[in-house]
N, CA, C and O atoms as a CHARMM CRD file, in Angstrom:
* protein
*
  216
    1    1 MET  N      5.39400  25.31400   2.92700 PROA 1      0.00000
    2    1 MET  CA     6.32500  24.27900   3.32200 PROA 1      0.00000
    3    1 MET  C      6.28700  23.15200   2.29300 PROA 1      0.00000
    4    1 MET  O      5.21500  22.69300   1.89900 PROA 1      0.00000
    5    2 ARG  N      7.45400  22.72000   1.86800 PROA 2      0.00000
    6    2 ARG  CA     7.54800  21.63800   0.88600 PROA 2      0.00000
    7    2 ARG  C      7.53500  20.29600   1.57800 PROA 2      0.00000
    8    2 ARG  O      8.13300  20.12700   2.64100 PROA 2      0.00000
    9    3 ARG  N      6.86200  19.35600   0.98100 PROA 3      0.00000
   10    3 ARG  CA     6.82900  17.99300   1.50100 PROA 3      0.00000
   11    3 ARG  C      7.98900  17.19700   0.95500 PROA 3      0.00000
   12    3 ARG  O      8.40700  17.38400  -0.18800 PROA 3      0.00000
   13    4 LYS  N      8.50300  16.31400   1.77800 PROA 4      0.00000
   14    4 LYS  CA     9.53700  15.39800   1.31900 PROA 4      0.00000
   15    4 LYS  C      8.88900  14.32900   0.46500 PROA 4      0.00000
   16    4 LYS  O      7.78300  13.88600   0.77400 PROA 4      0.00000
   17    5 PRO  N      9.54700  13.90200  -0.60200 PROA 5      0.00000
   18    5 PRO  CA     8.97600  12.82600  -1.41200 PROA 5      0.00000
   19    5 PRO  C      8.93000  11.52700  -0.62000 PROA 5      0.00000
   20    5 PRO  O      9.78100  11.27600   0.23400 PROA 5      0.00000
   21    6 CYS  N      7.95100  10.72400  -0.90600 PROA 6      0.00000
   22    6 CYS  CA     7.81800   9.41100  -0.26100 PROA 6      0.00000
   23    6 CYS  C      9.02600   8.55900  -0.60600 PROA 6      0.00000
   24    6 CYS  O      9.53200   8.60600  -1.72700 PROA 6      0.00000
   25    7 ARG  N      9.48500   7.77800   0.36700 PROA 7      0.00000
   26    7 ARG  CA    10.65300   6.93600   0.10700 PROA 7      0.00000
   27    7 ARG  C     10.35900   5.84900  -0.92100 PROA 7      0.00000
   28    7 ARG  O     11.27900   5.23800  -1.46400 PROA 7      0.00000
   29    8 CYS  N      9.08400   5.61200  -1.18500 PROA 8      0.00000
   30    8 CYS  CA     8.71500   4.59400  -2.17100 PROA 8      0.00000
   31    8 CYS  C      8.20600   5.24200  -3.46400 PROA 8      0.00000
   32    8 CYS  O      7.49600   4.60200  -4.24000 PROA 8      0.00000
   33    9 ALA  N      8.56600   6.50300  -3.69300 PROA 9      0.00000
   34    9 ALA  CA     8.04100   7.24900  -4.83600 PROA 9      0.00000
   35    9 ALA  C      8.41300   6.62100  -6.18100 PROA 9      0.00000
   36    9 ALA  O      7.68200   6.78700  -7.15800 PROA 9      0.00000
   37   10 ASN  N      9.52200   5.91400  -6.24500 PROA 10     0.00000
   38   10 ASN  CA     9.94600   5.32700  -7.50900 PROA 10     0.00000
   39   10 ASN  C      9.30200   3.97600  -7.78800 PROA 10     0.00000
   40   10 ASN  O      9.50300   3.39900  -8.85700 PROA 10     0.00000
   41   11 ARG  N      8.54500   3.48000  -6.85100 PROA 11     0.00000
   42   11 ARG  CA     7.89600   2.17700  -7.03100 PROA 11     0.00000
   43   11 ARG  C      6.50600   2.37500  -7.60000 PROA 11     0.00000
   44   11 ARG  O      5.83100   3.35800  -7.29500 PROA 11     0.00000
   45   12 ARG  N      6.09100   1.45200  -8.41500 PROA 12     0.00000
   46   12 ARG  CA     4.77400   1.52500  -9.04300 PROA 12     0.00000
   47   12 ARG  C      3.78800   0.65700  -8.27600 PROA 12     0.00000
   48   12 ARG  O      3.96400  -0.56000  -8.22300 PROA 12     0.00000
   49   13 PRO  N      2.75400   1.24600  -7.67900 PROA 13     0.00000
   50   13 PRO  CA     1.77300   0.42700  -6.95900 PROA 13     0.00000
   51   13 PRO  C      0.98600  -0.47200  -7.90600 PROA 13     0.00000
   52   13 PRO  O      0.83500  -0.17100  -9.09000 PROA 13     0.00000
   53   14 SER  N      0.49500  -1.56700  -7.36700 PROA 14     0.00000
   54   14 SER  CA    -0.23700  -2.53300  -8.18600 PROA 14     0.00000
   55   14 SER  C     -1.52400  -1.95900  -8.74600 PROA 14     0.00000
   56   14 SER  O     -2.04100  -2.45400  -9.74700 PROA 14     0.00000
   57   15 VAL  N     -2.04600  -0.91800  -8.11100 PROA 15     0.00000
   58   15 VAL  CA    -3.28700  -0.32000  -8.58300 PROA 15     0.00000
   59   15 VAL  C     -3.13700   0.13600 -10.02500 PROA 15     0.00000
   60   15 VAL  O     -4.08000   0.05600 -10.81200 PROA 15     0.00000
   61   16 LEU  N     -1.95700   0.60900 -10.36500 PROA 16     0.00000
   62   16 LEU  CA    -1.72800   1.07300 -11.72500 PROA 16     0.00000
   63   16 LEU  C     -1.72900  -0.07100 -12.72700 PROA 16     0.00000
   64   16 LEU  O     -2.06500   0.12500 -13.89500 PROA 16     0.00000
   65   17 SER  N     -1.36100  -1.24700 -12.28600 PROA 17     0.00000
   66   17 SER  CA    -1.34200  -2.39400 -13.18700 PROA 17     0.00000
   67   17 SER  C     -2.66700  -3.14500 -13.18400 PROA 17     0.00000
   68   17 SER  O     -2.91900  -3.97300 -14.05900 PROA 17     0.00000
   69   18 GLY  N     -3.51000  -2.85600 -12.20500 PROA 18     0.00000
   70   18 GLY  CA    -4.80400  -3.51300 -12.14000 PROA 18     0.00000
   71   18 GLY  C     -4.78500  -4.86000 -11.44300 PROA 18     0.00000
   72   18 GLY  O     -5.82300  -5.51700 -11.35600 PROA 18     0.00000
   73   19 ARG  N     -3.64500  -5.28500 -10.94800 PROA 19     0.00000
   74   19 ARG  CA    -3.54400  -6.58100 -10.27900 PROA 19     0.00000
   75   19 ARG  C     -3.60300  -6.37500  -8.77200 PROA 19     0.00000
   76   19 ARG  O     -2.86500  -5.55900  -8.21900 PROA 19     0.00000
   77   20 ALA  N     -4.47400  -7.10900  -8.12200 PROA 20     0.00000
   78   20 ALA  CA    -4.59700  -7.01900  -6.66500 PROA 20     0.00000
   79   20 ALA  C     -3.41300  -7.71400  -6.00300 PROA 20     0.00000
   80   20 ALA  O     -2.95000  -8.75300  -6.47300 PROA 20     0.00000
   81   21 LEU  N     -2.92600  -7.13100  -4.90300 PROA 21     0.00000
   82   21 LEU  CA    -1.84300  -7.73200  -4.13300 PROA 21     0.00000
   83   21 LEU  C     -2.35100  -8.08300  -2.74700 PROA 21     0.00000
   84   21 LEU  O     -3.21200  -7.39400  -2.19900 PROA 21     0.00000
   85   22 ASN  N     -1.81300  -9.15800  -2.17900 PROA 22     0.00000
   86   22 ASN  CA    -2.14600  -9.45200  -0.78900 PROA 22     0.00000
   87   22 ASN  C     -1.18400  -8.68900   0.11800 PROA 22     0.00000
   88   22 ASN  O     -0.21600  -8.09600  -0.35900 PROA 22     0.00000
   89   23 ALA  N     -1.44700  -8.70300   1.41600 PROA 23     0.00000
   90   23 ALA  CA    -0.64700  -7.93500   2.36500 PROA 23     0.00000
   91   23 ALA  C      0.81700  -8.35800   2.34700 PROA 23     0.00000
   92   23 ALA  O      1.70700  -7.51800   2.48200 PROA 23     0.00000
   93   24 GLU  N      1.07100  -9.63900   2.18400 PROA 24     0.00000
   94   24 GLU  CA     2.45500 -10.12700   2.15300 PROA 24     0.00000
   95   24 GLU  C      3.21500  -9.55900   0.95900 PROA 24     0.00000
   96   24 GLU  O      4.36200  -9.13600   1.10000 PROA 24     0.00000
   97   25 GLU  N      2.58800  -9.54500  -0.21300 PROA 25     0.00000
   98   25 GLU  CA     3.23400  -8.99400  -1.40700 PROA 25     0.00000
   99   25 GLU  C      3.52000  -7.50300  -1.25300 PROA 25     0.00000
  100   25 GLU  O      4.57000  -7.01900  -1.67600 PROA 25     0.00000
  101   26 ILE  N      2.59100  -6.78500  -0.65100 PROA 26     0.00000
  102   26 ILE  CA     2.78700  -5.35100  -0.42700 PROA 26     0.00000
  103   26 ILE  C      3.94800  -5.13400   0.53900 PROA 26     0.00000
  104   26 ILE  O      4.79200  -4.26800   0.30900 PROA 26     0.00000
  105   27 ALA  N      3.99500  -5.91500   1.61900 PROA 27     0.00000
  106   27 ALA  CA     5.05600  -5.78100   2.60800 PROA 27     0.00000
  107   27 ALA  C      6.43200  -6.02800   1.98400 PROA 27     0.00000
  108   27 ALA  O      7.37900  -5.29200   2.25900 PROA 27     0.00000
  109   28 VAL  N      6.53800  -7.04300   1.16000 PROA 28     0.00000
  110   28 VAL  CA     7.81500  -7.34800   0.51200 PROA 28     0.00000
  111   28 VAL  C      8.19000  -6.25000  -0.47900 PROA 28     0.00000
  112   28 VAL  O      9.34400  -5.82500  -0.52700 PROA 28     0.00000
  113   29 THR  N      7.22700  -5.79400  -1.26200 PROA 29     0.00000
  114   29 THR  CA     7.48800  -4.75300  -2.25600 PROA 29     0.00000
  115   29 THR  C      7.97200  -3.46200  -1.61200 PROA 29     0.00000
  116   29 THR  O      8.89500  -2.82400  -2.11800 PROA 29     0.00000
  117   30 LEU  N      7.35600  -3.07600  -0.50100 PROA 30     0.00000
  118   30 LEU  CA     7.69500  -1.81600   0.15600 PROA 30     0.00000
  119   30 LEU  C      8.75500  -1.96700   1.24800 PROA 30     0.00000
  120   30 LEU  O      9.20100  -0.97600   1.82600 PROA 30     0.00000
  121   31 SER  N      9.15400  -3.20100   1.52500 PROA 31     0.00000
  122   31 SER  CA    10.15100  -3.48700   2.57200 PROA 31     0.00000
  123   31 SER  C      9.72600  -2.94300   3.93300 PROA 31     0.00000
  124   31 SER  O     10.50200  -2.27900   4.62100 PROA 31     0.00000
  125   32 VAL  N      8.47900  -3.23500   4.30800 PROA 32     0.00000
  126   32 VAL  CA     7.96000  -2.85300   5.62400 PROA 32     0.00000
  127   32 VAL  C      7.31900  -4.07100   6.26900 PROA 32     0.00000
  128   32 VAL  O      7.01700  -5.05400   5.59300 PROA 32     0.00000
  129   33 ALA  N      7.11200  -4.00300   7.57300 PROA 33     0.00000
  130   33 ALA  CA     6.51600  -5.11900   8.30100 PROA 33     0.00000
  131   33 ALA  C      5.06700  -5.33300   7.87300 PROA 33     0.00000
  132   33 ALA  O      4.33600  -4.38200   7.59800 PROA 33     0.00000
  133   34 ARG  N      4.67300  -6.59400   7.82500 PROA 34     0.00000
  134   34 ARG  CA     3.30100  -6.91600   7.42500 PROA 34     0.00000
  135   34 ARG  C      2.27600  -6.31600   8.37900 PROA 34     0.00000
  136   34 ARG  O      1.19000  -5.92400   7.95300 PROA 34     0.00000
  137   35 ALA  N      2.60900  -6.24100   9.66400 PROA 35     0.00000
  138   35 ALA  CA     1.68900  -5.63600  10.63400 PROA 35     0.00000
  139   35 ALA  C      1.39700  -4.18700  10.26300 PROA 35     0.00000
  140   35 ALA  O      0.25900  -3.73300  10.38000 PROA 35     0.00000
  141   36 ASN  N      2.40900  -3.46700   9.81900 PROA 36     0.00000
  142   36 ASN  CA     2.20100  -2.08100   9.38600 PROA 36     0.00000
  143   36 ASN  C      1.31200  -2.01100   8.15000 PROA 36     0.00000
  144   36 ASN  O      0.50000  -1.09600   8.01200 PROA 36     0.00000
  145   37 ILE  N      1.46700  -2.97100   7.26200 PROA 37     0.00000
  146   37 ILE  CA     0.63100  -3.01200   6.06300 PROA 37     0.00000
  147   37 ILE  C     -0.82300  -3.24900   6.45800 PROA 37     0.00000
  148   37 ILE  O     -1.72000  -2.58700   5.93600 PROA 37     0.00000
  149   38 ASN  N     -1.06500  -4.18700   7.37500 PROA 38     0.00000
  150   38 ASN  CA    -2.43700  -4.47100   7.79100 PROA 38     0.00000
  151   38 ASN  C     -3.10300  -3.24600   8.41200 PROA 38     0.00000
  152   38 ASN  O     -4.26100  -2.95000   8.11800 PROA 38     0.00000
  153   39 ILE  N     -2.37700  -2.54200   9.26300 PROA 39     0.00000
  154   39 ILE  CA    -2.92500  -1.33200   9.89000 PROA 39     0.00000
  155   39 ILE  C     -3.21500  -0.27300   8.82600 PROA 39     0.00000
  156   39 ILE  O     -4.27100   0.36000   8.83700 PROA 39     0.00000
  157   40 SER  N     -2.27600  -0.09200   7.92200 PROA 40     0.00000
  158   40 SER  CA    -2.44600   0.91600   6.87200 PROA 40     0.00000
  159   40 SER  C     -3.61400   0.57600   5.94900 PROA 40     0.00000
  160   40 SER  O     -4.38200   1.45700   5.56500 PROA 40     0.00000
  161   41 LEU  N     -3.74600  -0.69500   5.59600 PROA 41     0.00000
  162   41 LEU  CA    -4.85000  -1.09700   4.72700 PROA 41     0.00000
  163   41 LEU  C     -6.20500  -0.85600   5.39000 PROA 41     0.00000
  164   41 LEU  O     -7.15100  -0.42100   4.73200 PROA 41     0.00000
  165   42 LYS  N     -6.30100  -1.13400   6.68200 PROA 42     0.00000
  166   42 LYS  CA    -7.55900  -0.87600   7.39000 PROA 42     0.00000
  167   42 LYS  C     -7.89600   0.61200   7.38600 PROA 42     0.00000
  168   42 LYS  O     -9.05700   0.98800   7.22300 PROA 42     0.00000
  169   43 GLU  N     -6.89700   1.44600   7.56400 PROA 43     0.00000
  170   43 GLU  CA    -7.10900   2.88900   7.53500 PROA 43     0.00000
  171   43 GLU  C     -7.53600   3.35300   6.13800 PROA 43     0.00000
  172   43 GLU  O     -8.45100   4.16600   6.00200 PROA 43     0.00000
  173   44 LEU  N     -6.87600   2.83700   5.11500 PROA 44     0.00000
  174   44 LEU  CA    -7.23800   3.19000   3.73900 PROA 44     0.00000
  175   44 LEU  C     -8.63400   2.69800   3.37900 PROA 44     0.00000
  176   44 LEU  O     -9.35200   3.36500   2.63400 PROA 44     0.00000
  177   45 GLN  N     -9.02600   1.53500   3.90000 PROA 45     0.00000
  178   45 GLN  CA   -10.39200   1.04200   3.69200 PROA 45     0.00000
  179   45 GLN  C    -11.39800   2.00000   4.31300 PROA 45     0.00000
  180   45 GLN  O    -12.44200   2.28100   3.72400 PROA 45     0.00000
  181   46 GLY  N    -11.08200   2.49600   5.49500 PROA 46     0.00000
  182   46 GLY  CA   -11.96200   3.45200   6.15700 PROA 46     0.00000
  183   46 GLY  C    -12.15100   4.71800   5.35500 PROA 46     0.00000
  184   46 GLY  O    -13.22000   5.32700   5.40400 PROA 46     0.00000
  185   47 TRP  N    -11.13900   5.12500   4.62000 PROA 47     0.00000
  186   47 TRP  CA   -11.21300   6.32000   3.77300 PROA 47     0.00000
  187   47 TRP  C    -11.85500   6.01500   2.41100 PROA 47     0.00000
  188   47 TRP  O    -12.13300   6.92100   1.62600 PROA 47     0.00000
  189   48 GLY  N    -12.08400   4.72700   2.15100 PROA 48     0.00000
  190   48 GLY  CA   -12.66900   4.34300   0.87900 PROA 48     0.00000
  191   48 GLY  C    -11.67100   4.35600  -0.28100 PROA 48     0.00000
  192   48 GLY  O    -12.07000   4.44900  -1.44200 PROA 48     0.00000
  193   49 LEU  N    -10.37400   4.26300   0.03000 PROA 49     0.00000
  194   49 LEU  CA    -9.34100   4.32300  -1.01500 PROA 49     0.00000
  195   49 LEU  C     -8.91400   2.95300  -1.51200 PROA 49     0.00000
  196   49 LEU  O     -8.36300   2.83000  -2.60600 PROA 49     0.00000
  197   50 VAL  N     -9.16600   1.92400  -0.71600 PROA 50     0.00000
  198   50 VAL  CA    -8.87300   0.55100  -1.13400 PROA 50     0.00000
  199   50 VAL  C    -10.07100  -0.31800  -0.78700 PROA 50     0.00000
  200   50 VAL  O    -10.88300   0.02500   0.07200 PROA 50     0.00000
  201   51 LYS  N    -10.16300  -1.45100  -1.47500 PROA 51     0.00000
  202   51 LYS  CA   -11.23600  -2.37900  -1.16500 PROA 51     0.00000
  203   51 LYS  C    -10.67700  -3.78900  -1.06300 PROA 51     0.00000
  204   51 LYS  O     -9.66300  -4.12200  -1.67700 PROA 51     0.00000
  205   52 VAL  N    -11.35300  -4.59900  -0.28300 PROA 52     0.00000
  206   52 VAL  CA   -10.95300  -5.97900  -0.07800 PROA 52     0.00000
  207   52 VAL  C    -11.51800  -6.81700  -1.22400 PROA 52     0.00000
  208   52 VAL  O    -12.68700  -6.69100  -1.58800 PROA 52     0.00000
  209   53 THR  N    -10.66900  -7.66600  -1.77700 PROA 53     0.00000
  210   53 THR  CA   -11.12300  -8.62600  -2.77400 PROA 53     0.00000
  211   53 THR  C    -10.76600 -10.01100  -2.28400 PROA 53     0.00000
  212   53 THR  O     -9.76600 -10.18800  -1.58700 PROA 53     0.00000
  213   54 HSD  N    -11.56400 -10.98500  -2.63800 PROA 54     0.00000
  214   54 HSD  CA   -11.31200 -12.36400  -2.21300 PROA 54     0.00000
  215   54 HSD  C    -11.19500 -13.25200  -3.41800 PROA 54     0.00000
  216   54 HSD  O    -10.98200 -14.45700  -3.27900 PROA 54     0.00000
């Protein structure tokens, strides 16, 4: 079964540029609600794929 491409596939995540983004910047970039970003970031932290910086 083929997967559908992500709707944000043409966007470049900040990880590639090395610059950290806050949740608000991610929400605006991806055009999604900030609450969804917060939930997703917590899940990604649990998987060890993202880390919190201050």
